C-alpha positions as CSV (number, residue, x, y, z in Angstrom):
1,M,7.7,-22.1,-24.3
2,S,5.8,-23.3,-21.5
3,L,3.2,-20.6,-20.3
4,P,1.1,-20.4,-17.3
5,D,-2.5,-21.4,-17.9
6,I,-4.5,-18.2,-17.1
7,V,-3.2,-14.9,-15.9
8,I,-5.8,-12.5,-14.1
9,F,-5.0,-9.1,-13.8
10,T,-6.6,-6.7,-11.3
11,R,-6.2,-3.0,-10.3
12,H,-5.1,-2.4,-6.9
13,C,-7.4,-1.6,-4.0
14,D,-9.7,1.4,-3.9
15,K,-8.2,4.8,-3.0
16,L,-8.8,7.4,-0.7
17,R,-10.0,10.6,-1.3
18,P,-7.7,13.9,-1.3
19,C,-8.2,16.2,1.5
20,K,-10.3,19.2,0.6
21,G,-8.3,22.1,0.1
22,S,-5.0,19.9,-0.2
23,S,-2.8,18.7,-3.0
24,K,-3.1,15.2,-3.9
25,Y,-0.3,14.1,-1.7
26,P,0.6,13.3,1.0
27,Q,-2.7,13.6,2.8
28,C,-6.0,11.9,1.9
29,C,-9.0,12.0,4.2
30,T,-11.7,9.5,5.4
31,N,-15.1,10.3,7.1
32,S,-13.6,9.7,10.5
33,G,-10.2,10.1,12.3
34,P,-7.1,12.2,11.1
35,P,-6.0,12.4,7.4
36,Q,-3.9,9.5,6.4
37,S,-1.3,8.9,3.7
38,C,-2.7,8.6,0.2
39,D,-0.2,5.6,-0.6
40,D,-2.6,3.0,1.0
41,C,-6.1,1.3,0.7
42,S,-9.1,3.0,1.7
43,P,-11.5,1.2,4.1
44,Q,-13.4,0.2,1.0
45,G,-10.2,-1.1,-0.7
46,Y,-9.2,-3.1,2.6
47,L,-12.6,-5.0,2.6
48,R,-11.8,-5.6,-1.0
49,G,-8.6,-7.4,-0.2
50,A,-10.4,-9.3,2.4
51,G,-12.9,-10.8,-0.1
52,M,-10.6,-11.4,-2.9
53,L,-9.6,-15.1,-2.4
54,N,-13.3,-15.9,-2.4
55,S,-13.9,-13.9,-5.4
56,L,-11.1,-15.4,-7.3
57,E,-12.2,-18.9,-6.2
58,N,-15.7,-18.2,-7.7
59,L,-14.2,-16.7,-11.0
60,L,-12.1,-20.1,-11.5
61,D,-15.0,-22.2,-10.6
62,E,-16.5,-20.6,-14.0
63,I,-13.5,-20.5,-16.0
64,A,-11.0,-23.4,-14.6
65,P,-13.3,-25.6,-12.4
66,G,-10.7,-27.4,-9.8
67,R,-7.9,-25.1,-10.1
68,Q,-6.7,-22.4,-7.6
69,V,-4.4,-19.5,-7.7
70,T,-0.8,-20.6,-7.6
71,Q,1.2,-17.3,-8.0
72,L,0.9,-13.6,-7.0
73,Y,2.5,-10.8,-8.6
74,A,2.0,-7.2,-7.4
75,A,3.8,-3.9,-8.8
76,A,6.5,-2.9,-6.3
77,S,6.1,0.2,-4.1
78,A,8.8,2.7,-3.4
79,D,9.3,1.1,0.0
80,I,10.6,-2.2,-2.0
81,I,12.3,-0.6,-4.7
82,P,13.1,3.2,-4.4
83,R,12.5,3.8,-8.3
84,C,8.9,2.5,-8.1
85,A,5.9,4.6,-7.3
86,H,5.1,5.2,-3.7
87,S,1.5,3.5,-3.8
88,R,1.5,0.4,-1.6
89,R,-2.1,-0.6,-2.7
90,T,-0.7,-3.2,-5.4
91,W,0.3,-5.4,-3.1
92,E,-2.0,-4.3,-0.1
93,L,-5.0,-5.9,-2.2
94,L,-3.2,-9.1,-2.2
95,V,-2.1,-9.5,1.4
96,Q,-5.0,-11.7,2.8
97,T,-4.8,-13.9,-0.3
98,A,-1.3,-14.6,0.2
99,S,-1.4,-15.3,3.9
100,S,-4.6,-17.7,3.3
101,L,-2.8,-19.5,0.3
102,N,0.5,-19.4,2.0
103,L,2.2,-17.8,-1.2
104,P,4.6,-14.9,-1.1
105,I,4.0,-12.1,-3.5
106,N,6.3,-11.3,-6.2
107,T,7.1,-7.4,-5.9
108,R,10.3,-7.5,-8.2
109,Y,8.9,-5.1,-10.6
110,C,7.8,-1.6,-10.7
111,S,4.4,-0.9,-12.6
112,T,6.1,0.6,-15.5
113,D,8.1,-2.4,-16.1
114,H,5.8,-4.0,-18.9
115,I,8.4,-6.1,-20.7
116,Q,10.5,-7.5,-17.8
117,A,7.0,-8.2,-15.7
118,A,5.6,-9.8,-18.6
119,K,8.6,-12.0,-19.0
120,G,8.7,-13.0,-15.4
121,I,4.8,-13.6,-15.5
122,L,5.0,-15.9,-18.4
123,S,7.8,-18.2,-16.7
124,N,5.3,-19.6,-14.5
125,S,4.5,-22.8,-16.3
126,G,1.0,-24.2,-16.0
127,K,0.1,-22.0,-13.0
128,I,-2.5,-19.9,-12.3
129,V,-1.3,-16.2,-12.1
130,V,-3.0,-13.2,-10.2
131,V,-1.6,-9.8,-11.0
132,S,-2.5,-6.7,-9.1
133,W,-1.2,-3.5,-10.9
134,E,-1.6,0.3,-11.4
135,H,-4.6,0.8,-13.8
136,T,-2.8,3.1,-16.4
137,N,-0.1,0.4,-16.6
138,I,-2.2,-2.6,-16.8
139,P,-3.3,-2.4,-20.7
140,A,0.5,-2.2,-21.6
141,L,1.5,-5.1,-19.4
142,V,-1.6,-7.2,-20.7
143,G,-0.4,-6.2,-24.4
144,W,3.0,-7.4,-23.7
145,T,2.0,-10.5,-22.0
146,M,0.0,-11.6,-24.7
147,A,2.6,-10.5,-27.5
148,L,5.2,-12.6,-25.9
149,A,3.0,-15.6,-25.2
150,I,2.5,-15.6,-29.1
151,N,5.9,-14.6,-30.1
152,P,9.0,-14.7,-27.3
153,R,11.1,-12.3,-29.7
154,A,8.0,-9.8,-30.0
155,D,9.1,-6.3,-30.3
156,K,5.8,-4.4,-29.6
157,P,2.7,-5.1,-27.2
158,L,-0.4,-6.8,-28.9
159,D,-2.8,-4.1,-30.1
160,G,-6.5,-3.9,-29.2
161,I,-6.2,-3.8,-25.5
162,P,-8.6,-1.5,-24.0
163,Q,-8.0,1.3,-21.2
164,W,-8.8,0.5,-17.9
165,H,-11.0,3.3,-16.7
166,G,-9.8,5.6,-13.8
167,N,-12.9,5.0,-11.6
168,V,-13.0,1.2,-12.2
169,F,-11.8,-1.2,-9.4
170,D,-14.2,-4.0,-9.4
171,Q,-13.0,-5.9,-12.6
172,Y,-10.6,-8.6,-13.7
173,W,-9.0,-9.0,-16.9
174,V,-8.5,-12.4,-17.9
175,V,-5.7,-13.9,-20.4
176,D,-6.3,-17.5,-21.2
177,L,-3.2,-19.1,-22.2
178,R,-4.4,-22.9,-22.7
179,G,-5.5,-22.5,-26.4
180,K,-3.7,-22.1,-29.5
181,R,-3.7,-18.3,-29.0
182,P,-4.1,-16.0,-26.1
183,A,-7.6,-15.1,-25.3
184,F,-8.5,-12.0,-23.6
185,S,-11.8,-11.6,-21.6
186,I,-13.1,-9.3,-18.8
187,Y,-15.2,-10.6,-15.5
188,P,-16.6,-8.6,-12.6
189,Q,-15.3,-9.1,-9.0
190,S,-18.6,-8.9,-7.2
191,I,-16.9,-8.2,-3.8
192,L,-18.5,-5.2,-2.4
193,P,-22.1,-4.3,-2.4
194,T,-21.4,-1.4,-4.8
195,D,-19.4,-3.5,-7.2
196,C,-20.9,-4.0,-10.8
197,P,-21.9,-7.4,-11.4
198,F,-21.2,-7.5,-15.0
199,A,-18.1,-6.6,-17.3
200,R,-18.3,-2.8,-17.5
201,E,-18.3,-1.1,-20.7
202,P,-15.0,0.8,-21.8
203,N,-16.4,4.2,-20.5
204,G,-16.7,2.6,-16.9
205,K,-20.4,2.2,-17.3
206,C,-22.0,-0.6,-15.4
207,P,-24.5,-2.4,-18.1
208,G,-28.3,-1.9,-16.7
209,K,-27.5,0.5,-14.3
210,D,-27.9,4.3,-14.3
211,V,-24.4,5.0,-12.4
212,Y,-21.1,4.8,-13.9
213,F,-19.1,3.7,-10.7
214,G,-19.7,1.9,-7.7
215,E,-19.1,4.9,-5.4
216,S,-20.6,4.9,-2.1
217,D,-21.8,7.7,0.4
218,A,-20.5,9.0,3.4
219,E,-22.6,6.7,5.6
220,T,-21.5,3.4,3.8
221,D,-18.0,5.1,3.9
222,L,-18.2,5.1,7.7
223,V,-19.1,1.5,8.0
224,Y,-16.5,0.5,5.5
225,E,-13.9,2.4,7.8
226,R,-15.1,0.9,11.2
227,S,-15.1,-2.9,9.4
228,S,-11.6,-2.5,8.3
229,S,-9.6,-1.6,11.6
230,A,-8.6,-5.4,12.0
231,I,-7.5,-5.9,8.6
232,I,-5.2,-2.6,8.6
233,L,-3.6,-4.0,11.6
234,L,-2.9,-7.5,9.8
235,L,-1.4,-5.6,6.9
236,V,0.8,-3.8,9.4
237,L,2.0,-7.1,10.6
238,I,2.5,-8.8,7.4
239,G,3.8,-5.9,5.3
240,G,7.4,-6.3,6.2
241,M,7.2,-9.9,4.8
242,L,7.2,-8.7,1.4
243,I,10.5,-6.6,1.5
244,L,12.2,-9.7,2.9
245,Y,11.1,-11.9,0.1
246,N,12.6,-9.6,-2.6
247,K,16.0,-9.5,-0.8
């Protein structure tokens, strides 16, 4: 079985906060302007997407010099596959990377389609694959990807994969398939000023820092909101391409 060289898993872009006094859906709030859909990136999230390609290039300079991303996957939203979750944040994170690299984003699987998605990911022989997913389903997807890489007839995911902490958005989980057995490691994205510059501890804590998560204050959020306006427009123009790709 010919496998990808490296698979890089990441969580979708940062989320908006639910409006005070409302349920989680359908409205989320920013520090300026009217409430927005909870299904899209926050201003920080759009800026994370804008910096994703440079971050990935820096990562590959470290772990696979001279290589570049050649395949993109994102969990589908209900806009694309009705049975999937409503969130568009998985593919929104990768839109600008896809545009810069002239690559399509494969959105043929829901976030819970662990086995099918793992098999699809493993079909990309010799490639560098980036996968944007929903955080509670990343451990199972990684476990199945590693198990099926070892044995295509595996009937359970590989044990020992940690949980992805609910407040963490700034990490990569890397599965290196170039050796005799898959190797799992964690790297920082280092995209936003509030990102942890190290691999986080299992509880989400950034080593050497007193804060657990890169949550910014209201003033910083407002700067992110203003900076992300052009990025949001780009997503509106490009987003429909994903539906066409999967038809």
